[in-house]
C-alpha positions in Angstrom: -10.9 17.4 15.3 -13.3 14.5 14.6 -12.0 12.6 11.6 -13.5 9.6 9.8 -10.9 7.2 8.3 -12.5 5.0 5.6 -11.1 2.0 3.7 -12.2 -1.2 2.1 -10.9 -3.4 4.9 -9.0 -3.3 8.2 -5.3 -4.2 8.3 -6.1 -7.8 7.4 -7.0 -6.8 3.8 -3.7 -5.3 2.7 -1.7 -2.1 2.6 -4.5 0.5 2.4 -6.3 -1.0 5.4 -3.0 -1.2 7.3 -2.1 2.4 6.6 -5.7 3.5 7.6 -5.4 1.6 10.9 -2.0 3.1 11.7 -3.1 6.6 10.8 -6.2 6.2 13.0 -4.0 5.1 16.0 -1.6 8.0 15.4 -4.3 10.6 15.2 -5.9 9.3 18.4 -2.5 9.5 20.0 -2.2 13.1 18.9 -5.5 13.9 20.7 -8.0 13.7 17.7 -11.2 11.8 17.8 -11.3 9.1 15.1 -14.2 7.1 13.6 -12.7 4.2 11.8 -15.0 2.7 9.1 -14.3 -0.3 6.8 -16.4 -2.8 4.7 -14.5 -6.0 5.3 -12.8 -7.5 8.3 -13.6 -8.3 11.9 -15.9 -6.2 14.1 -13.8 -4.3 16.6 -16.4 -4.2 19.3 -16.2 -0.5 20.1 -18.2 2.6 19.1 -15.3 4.3 17.3 -14.5 1.4 14.9 -17.4 0.4 12.6 -17.6 -2.5 10.2 -20.2 -1.3 7.6 -20.8 -4.6 5.7 -21.7 -4.5 2.0 -25.2 -5.4 1.0 -25.9 -8.3 -1.3 -25.3 -7.2 -4.9 -23.9 -3.8 -4.0 -20.6 -4.3 -5.7 -22.2 -5.6 -8.9 -24.6 -2.6 -9.0 -21.7 -0.2 -8.5 -19.5 -1.7 -11.2 -22.2 -2.3 -13.8 -24.5 0.7 -13.4 -22.6 3.1 -11.1 -25.3 2.8 -8.4 -24.1 3.2 -4.8 -26.0 1.8 -1.9 -23.5 3.0 0.7 -24.2 6.7 0.5 -27.3 6.9 2.8 -26.0 4.7 5.7 -22.6 6.2 5.6 -23.9 9.8 5.6 -26.1 8.9 8.6 -23.2 7.4 10.4 -20.9 10.4 9.8 -23.7 12.8 11.0 -24.4 10.7 14.1 -20.7 10.8 15.1 -20.3 14.5 14.4 -17.5 14.0 11.9 -15.8 17.1 10.7 -13.5 15.7 8.0 -13.5 12.4 6.0 -10.4 10.6 4.8 -10.9 7.9 2.2 -8.2 5.2 1.6 -10.5 3.5 -1.0 -13.6 4.8 -2.6 -14.2 3.2 -6.0 -14.4 -0.4 -4.9 -15.4 0.1 -1.2 -18.0 2.9 -1.1 -18.5 4.2 -4.6 -17.7 7.5 -6.3 -21.2 8.9 -5.9 -20.9 8.3 -2.2 -17.5 10.0 -2.1 -18.9 12.9 -4.1 -21.9 13.3 -1.8 -19.7 13.4 1.3 -17.2 15.8 -0.4 -20.0 18.3 -1.1 -20.8 18.4 2.6 -17.5 17.9 4.4 -13.7 18.5 3.9 -12.4 15.3 2.3 -9.0 13.7 1.7 -8.2 10.8 -0.5 -5.0 8.7 -0.4 -3.9 7.0 -3.6 -2.8 3.5 -2.7 -3.2 2.3 -6.3 -4.4 3.7 -9.6 -8.2 3.6 -9.0 -8.4 7.2 -7.8 -7.2 8.7 -11.1 -8.1 6.1 -13.7 -11.3 4.5 -15.1 -11.1 1.8 -12.4 -7.8 0.0 -12.9 -5.8 -1.0 -9.8 -2.6 -1.1 -11.9 -3.0 -0.6 -15.7 0.3 -2.1 -16.8 1.4 -0.6 -20.1 -2.0 1.0 -20.7 -1.9 4.9 -20.7 -5.5 5.5 -21.5 -6.0 7.0 -18.0 -4.0 10.0 -19.3 -6.7 10.6 -21.9 -9.9 9.9 -20.1 -10.1 6.2 -20.5 -12.9 4.6 -22.5 -12.8 1.5 -24.8 -11.2 -0.3 -21.9 -9.2 -3.4 -22.8 -10.1 -4.9 -19.4 -13.8 -4.9 -20.1 -15.2 -8.3 -19.1 -12.4 -9.0 -16.6 -10.2 -7.4 -13.9 -11.3 -3.8 -13.1 -14.3 -4.1 -15.6 -15.9 -7.4 -14.7 -19.2 -6.5 -16.3 -19.5 -6.4 -20.1 -20.6 -2.8 -19.9 -17.5 -0.5 -20.2 -17.8 2.2 -17.5 -14.2 3.3 -17.6 -14.8 6.7 -19.2 -17.7 7.4 -16.7 -15.6 6.3 -13.8 -12.6 8.4 -14.9 -14.9 11.5 -15.2 -16.4 10.8 -11.8 -12.8 10.7 -10.4 -12.1 14.0 -12.1 -15.2 15.7 -10.6 -14.4 14.3 -7.2 -10.9 15.6 -7.3 -12.0 19.0 -8.5 -14.5 19.6 -5.6 -13.6 22.4 -3.3 -12.3 21.0 0.0 -11.0 17.7 -1.5 -7.3 17.1 -1.2 -5.3 14.2 -2.7 -2.5 12.4 -0.9 0.0 10.1 -2.3 2.5 7.9 -0.4 5.1 8.4 -3.2 6.1 11.3 -5.5 5.8 8.9 -8.4 2.1 8.3 -7.8 1.5 12.0 -7.2 2.9 12.6 -10.7 0.7 9.9 -12.2 -2.4 11.3 -10.6 -1.7 14.7 -12.1 -1.4 13.0 -15.5 -4.7 11.2 -14.9 -8.1 12.3 -13.6 -6.6 14.7 -11.1 -4.9 16.8 -13.7 -4.2 20.3 -12.6 -4.4 19.4 -9.0 -1.5 19.4 -6.5 -1.3 16.1 -4.7 0.4 16.1 -1.3 3.1 13.5 -0.8 3.0 11.8 2.6 5.1 8.6 2.8 3.5 5.7 4.7 4.3 5.7 8.4 5.6 2.8 10.4 5.4 1.8 14.0 9.1 1.9 14.8 8.6 0.5 18.3 7.0 -2.7 17.0 9.2 -3.0 13.9 12.6 -3.0 15.6 16.1 -4.4 14.8 16.4 -5.4 18.4 14.5 -8.5 17.6 17.2 -9.8 15.2 19.3 -12.1 17.4 16.4 -13.7 19.3 14.4 -14.2 16.1 17.2 -15.9 14.2 17.9 -18.2 17.1 14.2 -19.1 17.4 14.0 -19.9 13.7 17.1 -22.0 13.8 19.1 -19.8 11.5 22.8 -20.7 11.6 25.6 -18.2 11.9 26.6 -18.6 8.2 23.1 -18.8 6.8 21.7 -15.8 4.9 18.0 -15.3 4.8 16.1 -13.5 2.0 12.5 -12.5 2.7 9.6 -11.9 0.3 6.2 -10.8 1.7 2.9 -10.3 -0.3 -0.8 -10.4 0.5 -0.9 -13.2 -2.1 2.4 -14.8 -3.1 0.9 -15.7 -6.5 -0.1 -12.1 -7.5 1.8 -11.7 -10.8 2.3 -8.0 -10.0 4.5 -8.8 -7.1 7.0 -10.6 -9.2 7.7 -13.9 -7.3 8.0 -15.8 -10.6 10.9 -13.6 -11.7 12.4 -13.7 -8.3 12.6 -17.5 -8.4 14.2 -17.4 -11.8 16.8 -14.9 -10.4 17.5 -17.0 -7.3 17.6 -20.5 -8.7 21.2 -20.4 -10.0 22.4 -18.5 -6.9 20.9 -21.1 -4.6 22.5 -23.8 -6.6 25.9 -22.3 -6.0 25.5 -21.1 -2.4 24.0 -23.5 0.2 23.9 -20.8 2.8 21.0 -19.0 1.1 17.4 -19.4 2.1 14.2 -17.7 0.9 11.4 -17.1 3.4 7.9 -16.5 1.9 5.1 -14.8 3.8 1.6 -14.4 2.4 -1.4 -16.2 1.0 -0.6 -19.2 -1.1 -3.2 -19.1 -3.9 -1.9 -19.5 -7.5 1.7 -20.0 -6.6 4.0 -19.7 -9.6 5.4 -22.9 -11.1 8.9 -21.3 -10.9 8.8 -21.8 -7.1 9.7 -25.4 -7.7 13.1 -24.3 -9.0 14.0 -23.5 -5.4 12.9 -26.8 -3.8 13.5 -27.0 -0.1 15.4 -23.7 -0.2 12.1 -21.9 0.0 10.4 -21.9 3.4 6.7 -20.8 3.5 5.1 -19.2 6.5 1.7 -18.6 5.1 -0.3 -15.5 5.9 0.7 -13.7 9.1 -1.7 -11.1 10.7 0.4 -10.3 13.8 2.6 -7.3 13.6 4.8 -8.6 16.3 5.4 -11.9 14.4 6.0 -10.1 11.1 8.6 -7.9 12.9 10.4 -10.9 14.1 10.8 -12.3 10.5 11.7 -8.9 9.1 14.5 -8.5 11.7 15.8 -12.0 11.2 16.2 -11.6 7.4 19.4 -10.3 5.8 17.7 -8.7 2.8 14.1 -7.9 2.0 13.3 -8.5 -1.7 10.9 -6.4 -3.7 10.7 -7.7 -7.3 7.4 -6.0 -8.1 6.4 -5.2 -11.7 4.1 -2.4 -10.4 3.9 -0.9 -6.9 3.4 2.3 -5.0 5.2 2.5 -1.6 4.5 -0.9 0.0 4.1 -1.0 3.8 6.1 -4.3 3.9 9.2 -2.6 2.7 8.9 0.3 5.1 8.4 -2.2 7.9 11.4 -4.3 6.9 13.6 -1.1 6.7 12.4 -0.2 10.2 13.6 -3.6 11.4 17.1 -2.8 10.0 16.8 -5.0 7.0 18.1 -3.5 3.7 16.0 -3.8 0.6 16.6 -5.0 -3.0 14.0 -3.7 -5.4 13.2 -3.0 -9.0 13.0 0.5 -10.4 9.1 0.7 -10.5 6.5 2.9 -8.8 7.7 4.5 -5.6 10.2 1.8 -4.7 13.2 4.0 -5.3 11.8 6.4 -2.7 11.9 3.8 0.1 15.7 3.5 0.6 19.0 5.0 -0.2 20.7 3.1 -3.0 24.0 1.7 -1.8 23.4 2.5 1.8 20.1 0.9 2.9 19.2 -0.9 -0.3 20.0 -1.7 -3.9 17.9 -0.7 -6.9 18.1 -2.9 -9.9 19.4 -1.2 -13.1 16.3 -2.2 -15.0 13.3 -4.5 -14.7 14.9 -7.7 -16.2 15.5 -10.9 -14.3 19.2 -10.5 -14.9 19.2 -7.0 -13.3 17.3 -8.3 -10.4 19.8 -11.1 -9.9 22.7 -8.5 -10.1 21.0 -6.3 -7.4 20.6 -9.3 -5.1 24.3 -10.1 -5.5 25.2 -6.5 -4.7 23.0 -6.6 -1.6 24.5 -9.8 -0.4 28.0 -8.5 -1.0 27.6 -5.0 0.4 24.6 -4.6 2.7 24.5 -7.5 5.1 26.8 -5.9 7.8 25.8 -4.0 10.9 26.5 -0.6 9.4 24.0 -1.3 6.6 21.3 -2.4 9.1 21.9 0.7 11.1 21.6 2.8 8.0 18.3 1.1 7.1 16.8 1.7 10.6 18.0 5.4 10.6 16.5 6.1 7.3 13.1 4.5 8.4 13.1 6.6 11.5 13.8 9.8 9.6 11.5 9.4 6.6 8.7 7.1 7.9 8.4 7.9 11.6 4.8 8.1 13.0 5.2 11.6 14.5 6.0 13.1 11.1 3.3 10.9 9.4 0.6 12.3 11.7 1.8 15.9 11.6 1.8 15.9 7.8 -1.8 14.7 7.8 -2.8 17.3 10.3 -1.4 20.0 8.0 -3.3 18.5 5.0 -6.5 18.3 7.0 -6.2 22.0 7.8 -5.8 22.8 4.1 -8.9 20.8 3.2 -10.9 22.5 5.9 -9.7 25.9 4.7 -10.5 25.2 1.0 -14.0 24.1 1.7 -14.7 26.9 4.2 -13.6 29.5 1.7 -14.9 27.6 -1.4 -11.4 27.7 -3.0 -11.8 26.0 -6.3 -8.7 23.9 -7.3 
């Protein structure tokens, strides 16, 4: 099969791009021909990976007036490569819904929900707002965030998402059961959304790196390393501020604890100062091999998100044999086995997060827990299963469009 895998960016731009890259590699390994297309990132220098840069003013036109400039060049590109099926990992912000609709009317199409934009009026994560369950409109974000223009297009965007999802031959995919349920309450109501957890390269992300990495980073035998990774450390949704509040009293009592921070350093929370020299910052890391070393060296991976889907970072940490401490939000509870390969906080408070960290440090820093983490990652997130599940969904999309099966 010739598949086009589309996203806003390559792996350097975050989780959606990373999943799209990993899926493309897995499909090629399974014998499929893959055209990888993205709007931001570095040119790959080969015919099968295409950087389709955005035109000046394109995003503003799309957000303000719903006008897409990507449709014509993208359709020509797909036709030139003989693409049989298209898989979007972004559409609203990267290509536009009219572009996605035009493609879906011609080719079997899949769409993976990495955030809320595929079933809302444009929000990445709407917080406490539930308007997406009622068609959006009168968006409180107008003028900022998902609605940067003063014109409120949330209702029109929601309806375009609904039409796209209802097109014969379009199949929705969610990395988590939680997001699949949300999609069915939003613009994809009445549609079954397939659940395919994000895959992980278990060969690269390996616990075998642990001893060498700890030695290379100068980690002492008694030192315990906590790891936090985010595209932007200051993103309020990722919860670093609360994490610092939870850790400050524990760091004051236990000199063996250290926090490692990986990610962009814009808008760092003021609470980071509470940790002083106990927080070591590595900046943004693009190398998978380097990330794997840090995951493996850590004793616990911390996931204090306020909102999240099924983050790649946590799956990668688990594959490196590092247990997880997380909050009960989004698909986080689906990433690990509570009490065996991770600890889920009882609620979303700072106090509950601190309790979960204590439990993780007490119960899950031994070899048995690291083995359990690795085993669960292999069973649930292995690439062979990840690719096979996508192949099955692609066949469903092809069948629906060929027989004009209406959802």
